[in-house]
C-alpha positions in Angstrom: 76.5 -65.9 83.7 75.0 -65.0 80.4 77.0 -65.5 77.2 75.8 -63.0 74.6 77.1 -63.2 71.0 77.3 -60.1 68.9 76.1 -61.8 65.7 77.1 -60.1 62.5 79.3 -57.2 63.6 78.1 -55.1 60.6 74.5 -55.8 61.5 72.2 -54.5 64.1 73.5 -56.6 67.0 76.2 -54.2 68.3 73.9 -51.3 68.2 71.1 -53.0 70.1 73.6 -54.3 72.7 74.9 -50.7 73.2 71.5 -49.1 73.3 70.1 -51.7 75.7 73.0 -51.8 78.2 73.5 -48.0 77.7 70.2 -47.5 79.5 72.1 -48.2 82.7 70.2 -51.5 83.1 71.9 -53.7 85.7 71.6 -57.3 84.6 70.5 -59.9 87.1 73.5 -62.0 86.2 77.0 -61.2 84.7 77.0 -60.9 81.0 80.0 -62.0 78.8 79.7 -60.4 75.4 81.7 -62.1 72.7 82.6 -60.0 69.6 84.9 -57.3 68.4 85.2 -54.0 70.4 85.3 -51.6 67.4 81.5 -51.8 66.7 80.7 -51.3 70.4 83.0 -48.3 70.6 81.5 -46.9 67.4 77.9 -47.1 68.5 78.6 -45.8 72.0 80.2 -42.7 70.4 77.3 -42.3 67.9 74.7 -42.5 70.6 76.7 -40.7 73.4 76.7 -43.9 75.6 79.2 -44.2 78.4 81.4 -47.3 78.5 79.6 -50.1 80.3 81.9 -53.0 79.8 85.3 -54.3 80.8 87.4 -55.7 78.0 89.1 -59.0 78.7 91.5 -61.0 76.4 91.6 -63.9 78.9 89.0 -65.5 81.2 91.3 -67.3 83.6 91.3 -64.6 86.3 88.1 -63.7 88.3 85.4 -61.8 86.3 84.5 -59.0 88.7 82.6 -56.7 86.4 79.0 -57.1 85.5 79.5 -56.8 81.8 82.6 -58.2 80.2 83.6 -58.0 76.5 85.7 -60.9 75.2 87.2 -60.1 71.8 90.2 -62.6 71.5 90.3 -64.0 68.0 87.6 -61.8 66.5 89.2 -58.4 66.1 90.6 -58.8 62.6 87.9 -57.6 60.1 86.9 -54.5 58.3 84.0 -52.8 60.2 81.5 -51.4 57.7 78.2 -50.9 59.5 75.1 -51.7 57.6 76.9 -53.8 54.9 77.0 -57.5 54.4 80.6 -58.9 54.2 82.2 -62.2 54.1 84.7 -61.3 56.8 81.8 -60.3 59.0 80.2 -63.7 58.4 83.5 -65.3 59.5 83.4 -63.2 62.7 79.9 -64.1 63.5 80.6 -67.8 63.1 83.8 -67.6 65.1 82.1 -65.8 68.0 79.5 -68.5 68.1 82.1 -71.2 68.1 83.9 -69.5 71.0 80.7 -69.3 72.9 80.0 -73.0 72.3 83.5 -73.9 73.6 83.0 -71.8 76.7 79.5 -73.4 77.3 81.1 -76.9 77.0 83.7 -75.9 79.6 80.9 -74.9 82.0 81.6 -71.3 82.3 77.9 -70.7 81.7 74.7 -72.7 80.8 72.9 -69.8 79.0 73.5 -68.4 75.6 71.7 -65.3 74.0 72.5 -64.6 70.4 72.1 -61.5 68.2 71.3 -62.0 64.5 73.7 -63.1 61.8 73.5 -63.2 58.1 73.1 -66.8 57.0 74.6 -66.2 53.5 77.6 -64.4 54.9 78.0 -67.1 57.6 78.2 -69.8 54.9 80.5 -67.7 52.7 82.7 -67.1 55.8 83.4 -70.8 56.1 80.6 -72.0 58.3 78.3 -74.2 56.3 75.1 -73.9 58.4 71.8 -72.4 57.5 71.5 -70.7 60.9 72.1 -70.6 64.6 69.8 -73.6 65.3 71.7 -76.0 63.1 75.1 -74.7 64.1 74.3 -75.2 67.8 72.8 -78.7 67.2 76.1 -79.9 65.6 78.3 -78.3 68.2 76.5 -80.2 71.0 76.5 -83.5 69.1 72.8 -83.5 68.2 70.9 -84.0 65.0 68.0 -81.9 63.6 65.7 -84.7 65.0 66.8 -83.9 68.5 66.0 -80.2 68.7 63.1 -77.8 68.0 63.0 -74.2 67.0 60.5 -72.2 69.1 59.3 -68.6 68.8 57.9 -67.1 72.0 55.5 -64.2 72.3 53.1 -63.0 74.9 50.1 -64.1 73.0 51.4 -66.5 70.3 54.0 -69.2 71.0 55.0 -71.3 67.9 57.3 -74.4 67.5 58.5 -75.6 64.1 58.8 -79.1 62.9 61.2 -78.1 60.2 63.4 -75.1 60.3 65.2 -73.8 57.2 64.8 -76.4 54.3 63.6 -75.3 50.9 59.9 -75.5 50.7 60.0 -78.4 48.3 61.9 -80.5 50.9 59.5 -79.7 53.8 57.3 -82.8 53.4 60.4 -85.1 53.6 61.3 -83.4 57.0 57.9 -84.1 58.6 58.1 -87.4 60.4 56.2 -88.9 63.3 59.4 -89.0 65.3 60.2 -85.2 64.8 56.6 -84.1 65.5 56.5 -86.1 68.7 59.9 -84.7 69.8 58.8 -81.2 69.1 55.6 -81.7 71.1 57.6 -83.2 74.1 60.1 -80.3 74.1 57.4 -77.6 73.7 55.2 -79.1 76.5 58.3 -79.3 78.8 59.1 -75.7 78.1 55.5 -74.5 78.7 55.5 -76.4 82.1 58.9 -74.8 83.0 57.4 -71.4 82.5 54.1 -72.4 84.3 52.0 -71.7 81.2 51.0 -75.2 80.2 47.4 -74.3 81.0 45.8 -75.2 77.6 46.7 -77.7 74.9 49.1 -77.3 72.0 47.3 -76.9 68.7 48.9 -78.6 65.7 48.8 -77.3 62.2 48.2 -79.5 59.2 50.7 -79.4 56.3 48.2 -79.0 53.5 45.4 -76.5 53.0 42.3 -77.4 55.0 44.6 -79.9 56.9 44.3 -82.2 53.9 40.5 -82.1 53.6 40.2 -85.6 54.9 42.9 -86.9 52.6 41.5 -85.4 49.4 44.3 -82.8 49.0 47.1 -84.5 51.0 47.6 -87.5 53.2 50.3 -86.3 55.6 47.7 -85.3 58.2 46.3 -88.9 58.2 49.5 -90.9 57.9 52.1 -88.8 59.9 50.7 -85.9 61.9 47.6 -87.5 63.5 49.5 -90.6 64.7 52.2 -88.5 66.2 49.6 -86.4 68.1 47.9 -89.6 69.4 51.2 -90.9 70.7 51.9 -87.6 72.4 48.5 -87.8 74.0 49.3 -91.3 75.4 52.4 -89.7 76.9 50.3 -87.1 78.8 50.8 -84.1 76.6 47.7 -82.0 76.1 47.6 -81.6 72.3 44.9 -81.3 69.6 44.8 -81.3 65.9 45.8 -81.3 63.1 43.8 -78.1 62.2 43.9 -75.9 59.2 46.7 -73.4 59.8 44.6 -70.4 58.5 42.1 -70.8 61.4 44.4 -72.3 64.1 46.4 -69.2 64.5 43.3 -67.0 65.0 42.1 -69.5 67.7 45.6 -69.5 69.4 45.6 -65.7 69.4 42.2 -65.7 71.1 43.7 -67.8 73.9 42.5 -71.3 73.0 46.0 -72.9 72.9 49.2 -72.5 75.0 51.3 -72.9 71.8 51.1 -73.9 68.2 53.1 -76.5 66.4 53.7 -75.5 62.8 55.0 -77.7 60.1 57.4 -75.3 58.4 59.1 -71.9 58.8 56.8 -69.5 57.1 53.6 -71.2 58.2 54.5 -70.5 61.8 56.6 -67.3 61.6 54.3 -65.3 59.4 51.5 -65.1 62.0 54.0 -64.9 64.9 55.8 -61.9 63.5 52.6 -60.1 62.4 51.7 -60.0 66.1 55.1 -59.9 67.9 57.6 -58.5 65.4 59.5 -56.4 67.9 59.3 -58.6 71.0 59.3 -62.3 70.1 62.1 -64.5 71.3 63.7 -67.5 69.5 64.4 -70.5 71.7 66.2 -73.6 70.7 64.6 -76.5 72.6 66.5 -79.7 73.2 70.0 -78.4 73.8 71.9 -79.2 77.0 72.1 -75.4 77.6 69.5 -72.7 77.4 69.7 -70.7 74.2 67.5 -67.7 73.4 67.8 -65.1 70.7 66.3 -62.0 69.2 63.7 -62.9 66.6 64.8 -60.5 63.9 67.5 -60.3 61.3 70.6 -58.1 60.8 68.6 -55.1 59.7 71.4 -53.6 57.7 69.1 -50.9 56.4 68.5 -49.2 59.8 71.9 -49.8 61.4 73.1 -46.6 63.1 69.7 -44.8 62.8 68.8 -45.4 66.5 65.3 -46.8 65.6 65.9 -50.5 66.1 63.8 -51.9 68.9 65.7 -53.5 71.8 62.6 -55.3 73.3 63.4 -58.6 71.7 66.9 -58.6 73.2 65.4 -57.6 76.6 62.9 -60.5 76.4 65.5 -62.9 75.2 67.6 -62.2 78.3 64.7 -62.3 80.7 63.1 -65.5 79.3 66.6 -67.1 79.1 67.1 -66.4 82.8 63.8 -67.9 83.8 64.5 -71.1 81.8 68.0 -71.2 83.1 66.9 -71.2 86.7 64.5 -74.0 86.0 67.3 -75.8 84.1 69.7 -75.6 87.0 67.1 -76.9 89.4 
């Protein structure tokens, strides 16, 4: 079974769920959508989509339908499509907490998430900068234990740091974290049978530090972590200047790239794969994938949001889940 969280109910999540499943796509596995029903009903009416789910307020009896909507505890909010709101942030955090509780009970081992608004999530009472950190805490892990990965057909990018302010990035770059990200990324590539070429590692500084002249992180932290990973059998090269490494990766020289911080990695990735990339949290005891886009309040209800990222998140999640179970 796939657990699918709606994300911010005022954002694009409910719409892409409706438009994706409204295409009469029969999922390979059962899907348990967690979130309020009102947004789903609204978009089905707006886009003339027939009801595709069975609503359940309890999960104790057998789940016979292919697509189930579970709304218990997340109905009380003011639905205002396309508008950020604190109560919607509370709902997005609550749905994620419900999903985690169900995953811990073993009802599923796979989670797909739609986007939430980080500001509204925090104001709604959940003090996390995003899904990745929320999930790590729920499963008793630290930021050192997990790795944020963005998966595209031509570029695949892991991040050493996720959402710290830029001035804090150097403090988050450690040999331990780089090595952990390389181990998790290599394992994922092997699981998908695409570990055919090495991982390329970005430097932190321009020109990868220019031999220590404009930064020493490459010499003191990044290169020793790469050497340790090589000793453990991981095919990895670097550190390289980020401005040329992504071009080389796009040309097929590397199976994946390890970037040091959020925008270093996601800028190139989204330039190439904006509508199709998948966010994967590596290192969790369950499989978690997500769309790689935000709440898109400005286009909610216009019918122009691309559902490809959701489709890919489900498909890649299923592939990884099968490997995970084996």
